[in-house]
N, C-alpha and C positions, 0 to 999 in steps of 0.2 A: 503494499499498501504507499507505505513512503517512499520508494521508487520512483510509484508512478505520479505521485505530486512531484517529486523532484523532477523529472521528463518536463512534464506541464509547465515548471519553474521556468525553467530553460528556454523550453517552448517560446513560453512568454517573454521573457529574457530578450530573444534574438528576434522576436517579430516587432518589438519596443525599439532596440537600436535600428532595426531595418528601416521601419517607418519614420523614423527621427533624422536620420540620414535620406533617407524621400524627400521630407519636408524643407530640408536643408537645398535642397539640390532644385526644388521648384519653387524655391522664393526669387519672387520678381528682381531684377536688379535695377536699381533705381541710379540714376546718375545724379553725383556730386553736381550743387547750383555751380554755376558758372558765374563769374564775376566778370564785369566788363569795366576799365579805367583806362583815364588818360593820364601822361607825365612829361614835364618840359622838360626836355634836354639841351646842354650847348648846340648850337647847329655849324659846329667849325671844330677840328682838331685839338682847338686849346680848353683851358681851364676845366673842373673839375666835373667827374661824372658824375650823373644822376642814379643812385641807387637803390633798388629796391628789396622788399623781405615782402615774398608769399605768405610767411605767418603772420603778418601784421595788416597785409593788405595796402601799404602805401609805400612811400620814398621814405628813405633814413637818411642822417646826417651824413655828409661827406665826413665829417670825422669820426665814423664808426668804419670806417673803411677798412681797420687794420682790425676786424672782428669778425663773429661768423653773424652779424645779427643782417645782413643782406645776402643776398642769390646770385643778382644780377648786376650790373652797371653798364649804362648805355650813355654814351658823348658823340652827337651825329648820326655817325652809322655803325659805331664799333661798340662791340657788346663786350663785357668783361663777366666771368664766372666765378665764385669766391672759391677759387682752388689755386693749388699748383703754384703759378708766378701773380695772380691775381690777390689772393687771400688766404686766410688760414681755415677755411672752411673745406667742405668734401664735394662741393657742387660741380655738376657734370650736365652735360647736355649731348642729344643728337639731335638734328634735325632731320626730321620725314616728311615725306608727302603723303597727303590723306586728307580726310574730311575730320574732321575736328570733334565731329559728336560721334563717331565711329570708334574711337582710339577709347578703349576703357581700360586699358593698364599699363603702366610702364613697362618700359622694358627691366631685364633682371643686370643686366649687361650692355657694355658698346658704347660707355659714356666718354665724350672727350674732353679734356681739361687743358687750361690753360698753359702754355709751355713759354719761355722768352721767345720773342718773336715769330710765335705759333699759337695764334689765340684759337680756341676753340668754334669758334664759327665765324666764316669768314663773311666777308659783305655779299658773293653773290651766291649765296647759301638760300639767302630769304627775299633781294630785292632786284627789279631791274633800274636798272639806271637810264631816263632819256637824257642824251647829248647834246639834241634840239635845245628842250627847254630848260638844261642843266636841274633836273628834279629825277624825284627817286621814287618808288611806290612798291609795297609790299608786293612777294609775290602770292597769289592764292593758291591754297592750299599746302603751306608749308606750315610744319607745327612742330614747335620744340616742346618737347619732353625732357623735364628736368627733375635730374635731382638735387635736393637744396645744400643748402650748406651744413645744415642740421640731420641730412639723411633722411628728409622729406620726401615726398614728390610730386610734381605739378606739372600741366601739360598747359601752352601757350600759342595764341596765333595772334600775330602783327593786323589788326584792321586797317587803319590808317598811319601815316606820317604825313602832317601836313605844316608849313613853315607857317612860323609865327613871330611876334613878337617879343620882348620880356614876359609880355601879361597872358601871353596866350591867344592872342588875336591875331588872325590870320594876315599874312600880308603879300601881296605879289608885285611883279616886276614893274620899274626898277627896285622898289625898294628890297632891301632886303634880308633877310630874317635874321634874329639874334638866337631864336629857341626853333627845334623841331616838337611838337606835340604829336607824341604815342598815344596811339589808342590801341589796346589790348585788351583778347579776351583771355580768360585762365582759369585753371579747376584747381585747387587746391587738397590733396589729401593729408590730414595733419596727424593722422594713426600712425605712418610709417608705412602702412600698404602699401604695395606698387597700383592697388584698384582705384578708377577712380569713380566707382559705384559707391553708396553709402552701407 
């Protein structure tokens, strides 16, 4: 009699584990919210970089450039990532072609880091230059997959790069811009998971 109940108890336990596993697999994948923001950066290759933190969702002061409080820096068209020759963090990046919303997980490996004279992101990775108008525009479908300075993950797509004055007002020739207003969207996963789902 005892062995009979033990057998049923074992079957019940296995069934419970099976259905629990099925329920986990059947859970809908809900994407994390995408944020859209804009930052102003210097319109020449001189002066300070503008530093951005995915964790804070905003820029951080240039005085924090030697810390792990920022993930990427931007000046004109030059990107820095907080690692290697650019900072003390563990940031890395890879730029891939794809639909932003279709990318549901960051890669486990393959991230590039900054090295002297060899930055992780090159200009032609993400924008097209128009020599006639001396303007540039982000390439469609270029997604930055980023391992942050503190071992978290984010994906980012640059939507616009507009010439502006120091207050962010658009300027047109013959006026020369002092800033570039970058508008981008991103998804940040604060848990440390590589998934961009909740």
